[in-house]
LOMARTOR-116536 format. One record per atom (N, C-alpha, C, O): residue number from 1; residue in one letter; atom name; x, y, z. Coordinates in steps of 0.02 Angstrom, whole numbers, plus 50000, padded with zeros to 5 digits. Layout:
<site NUM, a, CA, <X, Y, Z>>
...
//
This chain:
<site 1, m, N, <44277, 45615, 46503>>
<site 1, m, CA, <44213, 45636, 46527>>
<site 1, m, C, <44222, 45661, 46598>>
<site 1, m, O, <44260, 45632, 46637>>
<site 2, t, N, <44188, 45713, 46615>>
<site 2, t, CA, <44191, 45741, 46682>>
<site 2, t, C, <44127, 45723, 46718>>
<site 2, t, O, <44072, 45732, 46692>>
<site 3, l, N, <44134, 45697, 46780>>
<site 3, l, CA, <44076, 45677, 46820>>
<site 3, l, C, <44068, 45723, 46880>>
<site 3, l, O, <44117, 45745, 46910>>
<site 4, a, N, <44006, 45737, 46896>>
<site 4, a, CA, <43990, 45775, 46957>>
<site 4, a, C, <43995, 45728, 47016>>
<site 4, a, O, <43992, 45667, 47007>>
<site 5, p, N, <44003, 45754, 47078>>
<site 5, p, CA, <44005, 45711, 47137>>
<site 5, p, C, <43944, 45665, 47139>>
<site 5, p, O, <43888, 45686, 47125>>
<site 6, s, N, <43955, 45601, 47156>>
<site 6, s, CA, <43904, 45548, 47162>>
<site 6, s, C, <43876, 45526, 47094>>
<site 6, s, O, <43833, 45481, 47092>>
<site 7, q, N, <43899, 45554, 47040>>
<site 7, q, CA, <43877, 45533, 46974>>
<site 7, q, C, <43914, 45469, 46956>>
<site 7, q, O, <43972, 45460, 46976>>
<site 8, k, N, <43883, 45425, 46918>>
<site 8, k, CA, <43913, 45361, 46898>>
<site 8, k, C, <43923, 45358, 46823>>
<site 8, k, O, <43889, 45392, 46785>>
<site 9, l, N, <43969, 45316, 46804>>
<site 9, l, CA, <43983, 45303, 46734>>
<site 9, l, C, <44001, 45229, 46726>>
<site 9, l, O, <44041, 45203, 46764>>
<site 10, t, N, <43971, 45197, 46678>>
<site 10, t, CA, <43987, 45127, 46663>>
<site 10, t, C, <44030, 45126, 46600>>
<site 10, t, O, <44012, 45155, 46549>>
<site 11, l, N, <44087, 45092, 46604>>
<site 11, l, CA, <44131, 45083, 46547>>
<site 11, l, C, <44121, 45014, 46518>>
<site 11, l, O, <44119, 44965, 46556>>
<site 12, s, N, <44116, 45009, 46454>>
<site 12, s, CA, <44113, 44944, 46420>>
<site 12, s, C, <44176, 44936, 46379>>
<site 12, s, O, <44195, 44981, 46342>>
<site 13, v, N, <44207, 44879, 46385>>
<site 13, v, CA, <44268, 44864, 46349>>
<site 13, v, C, <44255, 44804, 46304>>
<site 13, v, O, <44228, 44754, 46327>>
<site 14, t, N, <44273, 44810, 46241>>
<site 14, t, CA, <44266, 44755, 46194>>
<site 14, t, C, <44335, 44728, 46177>>
<site 14, t, O, <44380, 44766, 46157>>
<site 15, f, N, <44343, 44663, 46184>>
<site 15, f, CA, <44406, 44630, 46166>>
<site 15, f, C, <44398, 44602, 46096>>
<site 15, f, O, <44357, 44558, 46085>>
<site 16, d, N, <44435, 44628, 46048>>
<site 16, d, CA, <44429, 44609, 45978>>
<site 16, d, C, <44498, 44597, 45948>>
<site 16, d, O, <44522, 44637, 45908>>
<site 17, p, N, <44531, 44542, 45968>>
<site 17, p, CA, <44600, 44530, 45946>>
<site 17, p, C, <44603, 44514, 45871>>
<site 17, p, O, <44556, 44487, 45842>>
<site 18, t, N, <44659, 44532, 45842>>
<site 18, t, CA, <44671, 44516, 45771>>
<site 18, t, C, <44720, 44459, 45763>>
<site 18, t, O, <44735, 44438, 45707>>
<site 19, a, N, <44746, 44433, 45819>>
<site 19, a, CA, <44793, 44377, 45817>>
<site 19, a, C, <44784, 44335, 45879>>
<site 19, a, O, <44757, 44357, 45929>>
<site 20, a, N, <44808, 44273, 45875>>
<site 20, a, CA, <44805, 44228, 45932>>
<site 20, a, C, <44859, 44247, 45982>>
<site 20, a, O, <44912, 44273, 45964>>
<site 21, g, N, <44846, 44235, 46046>>
<site 21, g, CA, <44895, 44247, 46098>>
<site 21, g, C, <44868, 44291, 46153>>
<site 21, g, O, <44813, 44318, 46149>>
<site 22, s, N, <44909, 44299, 46206>>
<site 22, s, CA, <44890, 44340, 46263>>
<site 22, s, C, <44901, 44414, 46248>>
<site 22, s, O, <44951, 44433, 46217>>
<site 23, l, N, <44854, 44454, 46269>>
<site 23, l, CA, <44858, 44526, 46260>>
<site 23, l, C, <44840, 44560, 46325>>
<site 23, l, O, <44797, 44537, 46362>>
<site 24, n, N, <44873, 44616, 46340>>
<site 24, n, CA, <44860, 44655, 46400>>
<site 24, n, C, <44845, 44727, 46382>>
<site 24, n, O, <44866, 44751, 46330>>
<site 25, g, N, <44809, 44760, 46426>>
<site 25, g, CA, <44794, 44830, 46417>>
<site 25, g, C, <44774, 44859, 46484>>
<site 25, g, O, <44777, 44825, 46535>>
<site 26, s, N, <44755, 44923, 46485>>
<site 26, s, CA, <44734, 44954, 46547>>
<site 26, s, C, <44688, 45013, 46532>>
<site 26, s, O, <44688, 45041, 46477>>
<site 27, i, N, <44651, 45032, 46584>>
<site 27, i, CA, <44609, 45092, 46582>>
<site 27, i, C, <44633, 45135, 46640>>
<site 27, i, O, <44639, 45110, 46697>>
<site 28, s, N, <44646, 45198, 46627>>
<site 28, s, CA, <44665, 45245, 46680>>
<site 28, s, C, <44607, 45292, 46695>>
<site 28, s, O, <44578, 45321, 46649>>
<site 29, i, N, <44591, 45299, 46760>>
<site 29, i, CA, <44538, 45345, 46780>>
<site 29, i, C, <44572, 45401, 46820>>
<site 29, i, O, <44600, 45390, 46873>>
<site 30, v, N, <44567, 45461, 46792>>
<site 30, v, CA, <44600, 45518, 46822>>
<site 30, v, C, <44549, 45560, 46860>>
<site 30, v, O, <44494, 45574, 46835>>
<site 31, s, N, <44568, 45579, 46921>>
<site 31, s, CA, <44524, 45623, 46961>>
<site 31, s, C, <44567, 45668, 47004>>
<site 31, s, O, <44628, 45665, 47001>>
<site 32, n, N, <44533, 45710, 47044>>
<site 32, n, CA, <44570, 45753, 47090>>
<site 32, n, C, <44578, 45720, 47158>>
<site 32, n, O, <44599, 45753, 47206>>
<site 33, a, N, <44561, 45656, 47164>>
<site 33, a, CA, <44567, 45619, 47227>>
<site 33, a, C, <44639, 45597, 47237>>
<site 33, a, O, <44677, 45591, 47190>>
<site 34, t, N, <44656, 45584, 47300>>
<site 34, t, CA, <44722, 45558, 47317>>
<site 34, t, C, <44730, 45490, 47283>>
<site 34, t, O, <44684, 45449, 47281>>
<site 35, g, N, <44789, 45478, 47255>>
<site 35, g, CA, <44803, 45414, 47223>>
<site 35, g, C, <44784, 45412, 47149>>
<site 35, g, O, <44790, 45360, 47117>>
<site 36, s, N, <44762, 45469, 47122>>
<site 36, s, CA, <44744, 45472, 47051>>
<site 36, s, C, <44807, 45469, 47010>>
<site 36, s, O, <44857, 45498, 47031>>
<site 37, p, N, <44809, 45438, 46954>>
<site 37, p, CA, <44754, 45402, 46922>>
<site 37, p, C, <44747, 45331, 46949>>
<site 37, p, O, <44795, 45301, 46972>>
<site 38, a, N, <44686, 45305, 46945>>
<site 38, a, CA, <44673, 45235, 46961>>
<site 38, a, C, <44681, 45196, 46896>>
<site 38, a, O, <44653, 45214, 46844>>
<site 39, v, N, <44719, 45143, 46899>>
<site 39, v, CA, <44732, 45103, 46839>>
<site 39, v, C, <44700, 45034, 46847>>
<site 39, v, O, <44711, 45000, 46897>>
<site 40, i, N, <44660, 45015, 46799>>
<site 40, i, CA, <44627, 44950, 46799>>
<site 40, i, C, <44660, 44908, 46744>>
<site 40, i, O, <44658, 44926, 46685>>
<site 41, g, N, <44689, 44852, 46764>>
<site 41, g, CA, <44722, 44808, 46716>>
<site 41, g, C, <44672, 44765, 46678>>
<site 41, g, O, <44622, 44743, 46707>>
<site 42, l, N, <44685, 44754, 46616>>
<site 42, l, CA, <44643, 44712, 46573>>
<site 42, l, C, <44687, 44659, 46540>>
<site 42, l, O, <44745, 44672, 46525>>
<site 43, s, N, <44660, 44600, 46530>>
<site 43, s, CA, <44696, 44549, 46493>>
<site 43, s, C, <44647, 44503, 46457>>
<site 43, s, O, <44589, 44498, 46476>>
<site 44, g, N, <44671, 44472, 46406>>
<site 44, g, CA, <44630, 44425, 46368>>
<site 44, g, C, <44674, 44381, 46325>>
<site 44, g, O, <44734, 44393, 46317>>
<site 45, t, N, <44644, 44329, 46299>>
<site 45, t, CA, <44680, 44284, 46255>>
<site 45, t, C, <44644, 44277, 46189>>
<site 45, t, O, <44586, 44256, 46187>>
<site 46, g, N, <44677, 44296, 46135>>
<site 46, g, CA, <44650, 44289, 46068>>
<site 46, g, C, <44654, 44217, 46046>>
<site 46, g, O, <44703, 44183, 46059>>
<site 47, v, N, <44602, 44193, 46013>>
<site 47, v, CA, <44599, 44124, 45990>>
<site 47, v, C, <44601, 44123, 45914>>
<site 47, v, O, <44564, 44159, 45881>>
<site 48, a, N, <44645, 44081, 45887>>
<site 48, a, CA, <44648, 44074, 45815>>
<site 48, a, C, <44592, 44027, 45792>>
<site 48, a, O, <44580, 43975, 45823>>
<site 49, h, N, <44559, 44045, 45739>>
<site 49, h, CA, <44506, 44003, 45712>>
<site 49, h, C, <44532, 43963, 45653>>
<site 49, h, O, <44576, 43986, 45616>>
<site 50, s, N, <44506, 43904, 45644>>
<site 50, s, CA, <44521, 43864, 45586>>
<site 50, s, C, <44462, 43819, 45571>>
<site 50, s, O, <44419, 43808, 45614>>
<site 51, v, N, <44460, 43793, 45511>>
<site 51, v, CA, <44407, 43747, 45490>>
<site 51, v, C, <44440, 43680, 45475>>
<site 51, v, O, <44485, 43675, 45434>>
<site 52, a, N, <44416, 43628, 45509>>
<site 52, a, CA, <44440, 43560, 45498>>
<site 52, a, C, <44393, 43525, 45448>>
<site 52, a, O, <44334, 43516, 45462>>
<site 53, l, N, <44420, 43506, 45392>>
<site 53, l, CA, <44381, 43473, 45339>>
<site 53, l, C, <44402, 43400, 45334>>
<site 53, l, O, <44460, 43384, 45342>>
<site 54, s, N, <44354, 43358, 45319>>
<site 54, s, CA, <44370, 43288, 45304>>
<site 54, s, C, <44320, 43263, 45254>>
<site 54, s, O, <44264, 43289, 45249>>
<site 55, w, N, <44338, 43211, 45216>>
<site 55, w, CA, <44295, 43185, 45164>>
<site 55, w, C, <44308, 43111, 45155>>
<site 55, w, O, <44358, 43084, 45180>>
<site 56, n, N, <44264, 43079, 45119>>
<site 56, n, CA, <44272, 43008, 45103>>
<site 56, n, C, <44317, 43000, 45042>>
<site 56, n, O, <44321, 43045, 44999>>
<site 57, a, N, <44351, 42945, 45038>>
<site 57, a, CA, <44396, 42932, 44982>>
<site 57, a, C, <44356, 42927, 44917>>
<site 57, a, O, <44298, 42907, 44916>>
<site 58, s, N, <44389, 42947, 44863>>
<site 58, s, CA, <44359, 42941, 44796>>
<site 58, s, C, <44349, 42868, 44779>>
<site 58, s, O, <44389, 42825, 44799>>
<site 59, t, N, <44296, 42853, 44741>>
<site 59, t, CA, <44284, 42785, 44719>>
<site 59, t, C, <44332, 42766, 44662>>
<site 59, t, O, <44340, 42707, 44647>>
<site 60, s, N, <44362, 42817, 44630>>
<site 60, s, CA, <44413, 42805, 44579>>
<site 60, s, C, <44482, 42811, 44612>>
<site 60, s, O, <44488, 42837, 44667>>
<site 61, t, N, <44534, 42787, 44577>>
<site 61, t, CA, <44601, 42794, 44603>>
<site 61, t, C, <44622, 42867, 44601>>
<site 61, t, O, <44622, 42898, 44548>>
<site 62, a, N, <44638, 42894, 44659>>
<site 62, a, CA, <44657, 42965, 44663>>
<site 62, a, C, <44729, 42971, 44687>>
<site 62, a, O, <44751, 42936, 44732>>
<site 63, s, N, <44766, 43017, 44654>>
<site 63, s, CA, <44834, 43033, 44677>>
<site 63, s, C, <44832, 43081, 44735>>
<site 63, s, O, <44879, 43085, 44775>>
<site 64, g, N, <44777, 43117, 44740>>
<site 64, g, CA, <44769, 43166, 44794>>
<site 64, g, C, <44706, 43206, 44783>>
<site 64, g, O, <44665, 43191, 44739>>
<site 65, y, N, <44699, 43258, 44823>>
<site 65, y, CA, <44638, 43298, 44822>>
<site 65, y, C, <44655, 43373, 44822>>
<site 65, y, O, <44707, 43393, 44849>>
<site 66, n, N, <44611, 43412, 44792>>
<site 66, n, CA, <44615, 43485, 44797>>
<site 66, n, C, <44556, 43509, 44838>>
<site 66, n, O, <44502, 43481, 44836>>
<site 67, v, N, <44568, 43562, 44876>>
<site 67, v, CA, <44516, 43592, 44918>>
<site 67, v, C, <44503, 43663, 44892>>
<site 67, v, O, <44550, 43701, 44881>>
<site 68, y, N, <44440, 43679, 44882>>
<site 68, y, CA, <44420, 43744, 44857>>
<site 68, y, C, <44375, 43779, 44907>>
<site 68, y, O, <44337, 43746, 44943>>
<site 69, r, N, <44381, 43845, 44910>>
<site 69, r, CA, <44342, 43885, 44958>>
<site 69, r, C, <44312, 43945, 44924>>
<site 69, r, O, <44340, 43973, 44877>>
<site 70, s, N, <44254, 43966, 44949>>
<site 70, s, CA, <44221, 44026, 44925>>
<site 70, s, C, <44182, 44058, 44982>>
<site 70, s, O, <44167, 44024, 45032>>
<site 71, t, N, <44168, 44121, 44976>>
<site 71, t, CA, <44123, 44154, 45024>>
<site 71, t, C, <44054, 44162, 44994>>
<site 71, t, O, <44009, 44192, 45025>>
<site 72, t, N, <44044, 44135, 44934>>
<site 72, t, CA, <43979, 44135, 44900>>
<site 72, t, C, <43956, 44063, 44892>>
<site 72, t, O, <43993, 44022, 44865>>
<site 73, s, N, <43897, 44048, 44914>>
<site 73, s, CA, <43871, 43980, 44909>>
<site 73, s, C, <43862, 43960, 44836>>
<site 73, s, O, <43823, 43992, 44800>>
<site 74, g, N, <43897, 43908, 44814>>
<site 74, g, CA, <43886, 43880, 44748>>
<site 74, g, C, <43928, 43909, 44692>>
<site 74, g, O, <43923, 43886, 44635>>
<site 75, s, N, <43970, 43959, 44705>>
<site 75, s, CA, <44011, 43987, 44651>>
<site 75, s, C, <44073, 44023, 44680>>
<site 75, s, O, <44078, 44033, 44740>>
<site 76, g, N, <44119, 44041, 44636>>
<site 76, g, CA, <44177, 44079, 44656>>
<site 76, g, C, <44230, 44040, 44694>>
<site 76, g, O, <44269, 44069, 44732>>
<site 77, y, N, <44233, 43974, 44684>>
<site 77, y, CA, <44280, 43933, 44722>>
<site 77, y, C, <44352, 43945, 44698>>
<site 77, y, O, <44365, 43949, 44638>>
<site 78, v, N, <44397, 43950, 44747>>
<site 78, v, CA, <44469, 43959, 44734>>
<site 78, v, C, <44506, 43904, 44771>>
<site 78, v, O, <44493, 43891, 44829>>
<site 79, k, N, <44554, 43872, 44736>>
<site 79, k, CA, <44593, 43819, 44767>>
<site 79, k, C, <44636, 43849, 44823>>
<site 79, k, O, <44669, 43900, 44813>>
<site 80, i, N, <44636, 43816, 44882>>
<site 80, i, CA, <44673, 43843, 44939>>
<site 80, i, C, <44733, 43800, 44959>>
<site 80, i, O, <44773, 43822, 45000>>
<site 81, n, N, <44740, 43740, 44932>>
<site 81, n, CA, <44799, 43699, 44947>>
<site 81, n, C, <44853, 43712, 44895>>
<site 81, n, O, <44837, 43718, 44836>>
<site 82, s, N, <44916, 43716, 44917>>
<site 82, s, CA, <44970, 43731, 44870>>
<site 82, s, C, <44995, 43668, 44834>>
<site 82, s, O, <45022, 43673, 44779>>
<site 83, s, N, <44985, 43610, 44863>>
<site 83, s, CA, <45002, 43547, 44831>>
<site 83, s, C, <44946, 43497, 44846>>
<site 83, s, O, <44906, 43508, 44892>>
<site 84, l, N, <44944, 43443, 44808>>
<site 84, l, CA, <44891, 43394, 44819>>
<site 84, l, C, <44889, 43371, 44891>>
<site 84, l, O, <44941, 43358, 44922>>
<site 85, v, N, <44829, 43365, 44918>>
<site 85, v, CA, <44819, 43338, 44985>>
<site 85, v, C, <44818, 43262, 44978>>
<site 85, v, O, <44777, 43235, 44942>>
<site 86, s, N, <44864, 43228, 45013>>
<site 86, s, CA, <44869, 43156, 45005>>
<site 86, s, C, <44820, 43118, 45049>>
<site 86, s, O, <44802, 43061, 45034>>
<site 87, g, N, <44797, 43148, 45103>>
<site 87, g, CA, <44751, 43114, 45149>>
<site 87, g, C, <44679, 43134, 45135>>
<site 87, g, O, <44662, 43158, 45082>>
<site 88, l, N, <44638, 43122, 45185>>
<site 88, l, CA, <44566, 43136, 45179>>
<site 88, l, C, <44545, 43191, 45227>>
<site 88, l, O, <44488, 43192, 45251>>
<site 89, a, N, <44591, 43236, 45242>>
<site 89, a, CA, <44576, 43292, 45288>>
<site 89, a, C, <44620, 43352, 45270>>
<site 89, a, O, <44674, 43345, 45242>>
<site 90, y, N, <44595, 43411, 45288>>
<site 90, y, CA, <44631, 43473, 45276>>
<site 90, y, C, <44608, 43523, 45328>>
<site 90, y, O, <44549, 43527, 45344>>
<site 91, a, N, <44655, 43563, 45354>>
<site 91, a, CA, <44638, 43616, 45402>>
<site 91, a, C, <44650, 43683, 45368>>
<site 91, a, O, <44705, 43698, 45345>>
<site 92, d, N, <44598, 43724, 45365>>
<site 92, d, CA, <44603, 43791, 45337>>
<site 92, d, C, <44610, 43840, 45394>>
<site 92, d, O, <44561, 43855, 45429>>
<site 93, s, N, <44670, 43865, 45405>>
<site 93, s, CA, <44682, 43912, 45460>>
<site 93, s, C, <44684, 43984, 45436>>
<site 93, s, O, <44698, 44029, 45476>>
<site 94, n, N, <44670, 43996, 45373>>
<site 94, n, CA, <44671, 44064, 45346>>
<site 94, n, C, <44599, 44089, 45339>>
<site 94, n, O, <44575, 44104, 45284>>
<site 95, v, N, <44564, 44093, 45396>>
<site 95, v, CA, <44495, 44114, 45397>>
<site 95, v, C, <44486, 44178, 45438>>
<site 95, v, O, <44528, 44193, 45481>>
<site 96, t, N, <44433, 44213, 45424>>
<site 96, t, CA, <44419, 44277, 45458>>
<site 96, t, C, <44355, 44271, 45496>>
<site 96, t, O, <44305, 44244, 45472>>
<site 97, r, N, <44355, 44297, 45558>>
<site 97, r, CA, <44296, 44293, 45599>>
<site 97, r, C, <44239, 44332, 45567>>
<site 97, r, O, <44249, 44381, 45531>>
<site 98, g, N, <44179, 44309, 45580>>
<site 98, g, CA, <44120, 44341, 45553>>
<site 98, g, C, <44105, 44324, 45480>>
<site 98, g, O, <44063, 44356, 45448>>
<site 99, t, N, <44140, 44274, 45453>>
<site 99, t, CA, <44132, 44255, 45383>>
<site 99, t, C, <44109, 44183, 45378>>
<site 99, t, O, <44129, 44140, 45417>>
<site 100, t, N, <44065, 44170, 45330>>
<site 100, t, CA, <44045, 44101, 45315>>
<site 100, t, C, <44082, 44079, 45253>>
<site 100, t, O, <44083, 44114, 45202>>
<site 101, y, N, <44111, 44020, 45256>>
<site 101, y, CA, <44149, 43992, 45201>>
<site 101, y, C, <44113, 43930, 45175>>
<site 101, y, O, <44081, 43894, 45212>>
<site 102, y, N, <44120, 43919, 45109>>
<site 102, y, CA, <44092, 43861, 45075>>
<site 102, y, C, <44150, 43823, 45044>>
<site 102, y, O, <44193, 43852, 45012>>
<site 103, y, N, <44150, 43757, 45053>>
<site 103, y, CA, <44206, 43715, 45031>>
<site 103, y, C, <44182, 43659, 44986>>
<site 103, y, O, <44127, 43632, 44995>>
<site 104, v, N, <44223, 43642, 44936>>
<site 104, v, CA, <44214, 43582, 44895>>
<site 104, v, C, <44284, 43552, 44885>>
<site 104, v, O, <44334, 43587, 44892>>
<site 105, t, N, <44285, 43488, 44869>>
<site 105, t, CA, <44349, 43455, 44853>>
<site 105, t, C, <44343, 43423, 44785>>
<site 105, t, O, <44288, 43412, 44759>>
<site 106, t, N, <44401, 43408, 44756>>
<site 106, t, CA, <44403, 43368, 44695>>
<site 106, t, C, <44456, 43314, 44704>>
<site 106, t, O, <44504, 43323, 44741>>
<site 107, a, N, <44446, 43258, 44671>>
<site 107, a, CA, <44496, 43205, 44669>>
<site 107, a, C, <44537, 43215, 44606>>
<site 107, a, O, <44510, 43232, 44554>>
<site 108, v, N, <44603, 43204, 44611>>
<site 108, v, CA, <44648, 43213, 44554>>
<site 108, v, C, <44682, 43146, 44541>>
<site 108, v, O, <44710, 43115, 44586>>
<site 109, d, N, <44679, 43124, 44477>>
<site 109, d, CA, <44710, 43059, 44461>>
<site 109, d, C, <44783, 43068, 44441>>
<site 109, d, O, <44808, 43125, 44441>>
<site 110, s, N, <44817, 43014, 44425>>
<site 110, s, CA, <44888, 43015, 44411>>
<site 110, s, C, <44906, 43056, 44349>>
<site 110, s, O, <44964, 43077, 44342>>
<site 111, s, N, <44858, 43068, 44304>>
<site 111, s, CA, <44872, 43109, 44245>>
<site 111, s, C, <44855, 43183, 44257>>
<site 111, s, O, <44863, 43224, 44213>>
<site 112, g, N, <44833, 43199, 44318>>
<site 112, g, CA, <44817, 43268, 44335>>
<site 112, g, C, <44746, 43289, 44322>>
<site 112, g, O, <44728, 43347, 44331>>
<site 113, s, N, <44704, 43242, 44299>>
<site 113, s, CA, <44634, 43258, 44286>>
<site 113, s, C, <44596, 43263, 44351>>
<site 113, s, O, <44604, 43221, 44396>>
<site 114, e, N, <44554, 43315, 44356>>
<site 114, e, CA, <44515, 43326, 44416>>
<site 114, e, C, <44444, 43303, 44407>>
<site 114, e, O, <44415, 43308, 44353>>
<site 115, s, N, <44415, 43278, 44460>>
<site 115, s, CA, <44344, 43259, 44460>>
<site 115, s, C, <44301, 43322, 44465>>
<site 115, s, O, <44327, 43377, 44472>>
<site 116, a, N, <44237, 43312, 44461>>
<site 116, a, CA, <44190, 43367, 44474>>
<site 116, a, C, <44193, 43384, 44548>>
<site 116, a, O, <44220, 43345, 44588>>
<site 117, y, N, <44166, 43441, 44567>>
<site 117, y, CA, <44164, 43461, 44637>>
<site 117, y, C, <44124, 43412, 44678>>
<site 117, y, O, <44075, 43383, 44655>>
<site 118, s, N, <44146, 43402, 44740>>
<site 118, s, CA, <44109, 43362, 44788>>
<site 118, s, C, <44047, 43400, 44810>>
<site 118, s, O, <44034, 43456, 44788>>
<site 119, n, N, <44009, 43369, 44855>>
<site 119, n, CA, <43956, 43407, 44888>>
<site 119, n, C, <43986, 43463, 44927>>
<site 119, n, O, <44043, 43459, 44950>>
<site 120, r, N, <43948, 43516, 44935>>
<site 120, r, CA, <43972, 43576, 44970>>
<site 120, r, C, <43965, 43569, 45046>>
<site 120, r, O, <43917, 43541, 45071>>
<site 121, a, N, <44015, 43594, 45081>>
<site 121, a, CA, <44012, 43599, 45154>>
<site 121, a, C, <44021, 43673, 45172>>
<site 121, a, O, <44053, 43710, 45134>>
<site 122, s, N, <43994, 43694, 45228>>
<site 122, s, CA, <44002, 43764, 45248>>
<site 122, s, C, <44025, 43769, 45321>>
<site 122, s, O, <44015, 43723, 45361>>
<site 123, a, N, <44056, 43825, 45336>>
<site 123, a, CA, <44079, 43838, 45404>>
<site 123, a, C, <44072, 43912, 45418>>
<site 123, a, O, <44098, 43953, 45380>>
<site 124, a, N, <44038, 43930, 45472>>
<site 124, a, CA, <44031, 44000, 45493>>
<site 124, a, C, <44081, 44013, 45549>>
<site 124, a, O, <44080, 43978, 45600>>
<site 125, i, N, <44123, 44062, 45540>>
<site 125, i, CA, <44174, 44079, 45589>>
<site 125, i, C, <44145, 44132, 45636>>
<site 125, i, O, <44126, 44186, 45613>>
<site 126, p, N, <44141, 44117, 45701>>
<site 126, p, CA, <44110, 44165, 45748>>
<site 126, p, C, <44151, 44228, 45755>>
<site 126, p, O, <44132, 44273, 45793>>
//
């Protein structure tokens, strides 16, 4: 953009990282003034999002638990753990910002039989 003398311009910068960690960038402002271009340094830190889930133990003897997730409330659940969860907690770190997730768990007994879905929990990722 070319500006006339005494004209102003406001620049807006949006930081939208796709990964966790420190990121750097810059804006260069070119003019016919001495010392051009002017460089403005930018930096930010991307934050990884995750959902921490916990539940109460099954009233039946359970060998472990499965965790299911969906982006549709009440349907479309897909198992997200690769092996039975032995404890009463699970962290889902494979989430995308701007998405609401719905979770249910099942208890699995020693013969591999699964219980019905637990009550649903939800998490909105900012």
